[in-house]
C-alpha angles and dihedrals in degrees: 000000000000117000115237131205120239096256091057091048091050090051091050092049094048091047090052090050090050091050090047091051092238090128139022132196120254128188112237135183119312094020091294120150120219130186115230125191118245117231089252093044090053089054095045090046090052091055094043092051089059092045094051093044090053094046094048097035092227136109114249091220089060089053092049090053089051091048092051090048090050094241100108110119118237097262117138098218094048094044091048091050092051091048092049093050089051094045093045097048093043091051093048091050091050093050093046090048086058090059098256115137115223129188126252114320121243091218131013131197126206111243104233093181127064090219117123122225119230 
């Protein structure tokens, strides 16, 4: 088995999400492309976050903090869980900033900054 770097793994994970229709590309300001979660993708991701957290015995938000600090090891499951938590929480924040009410979140992140999204 060939070792991969973190960027290769992230690309593979995002491609699998696109193929599974969990995300779709959206054109943003200044010709930037963003990936948004589909409603079904959000639900599937919510379930998968719980499954991976149980299997690994670790909180996804803790892995995301490690990823942001650059200390997360290059392990596919841990990296994918961190990416899922980031995508899921970002999507929920965006939807809620548009005035839509959503149910209870599968994961939550403490907001360390006083900045508002939107």
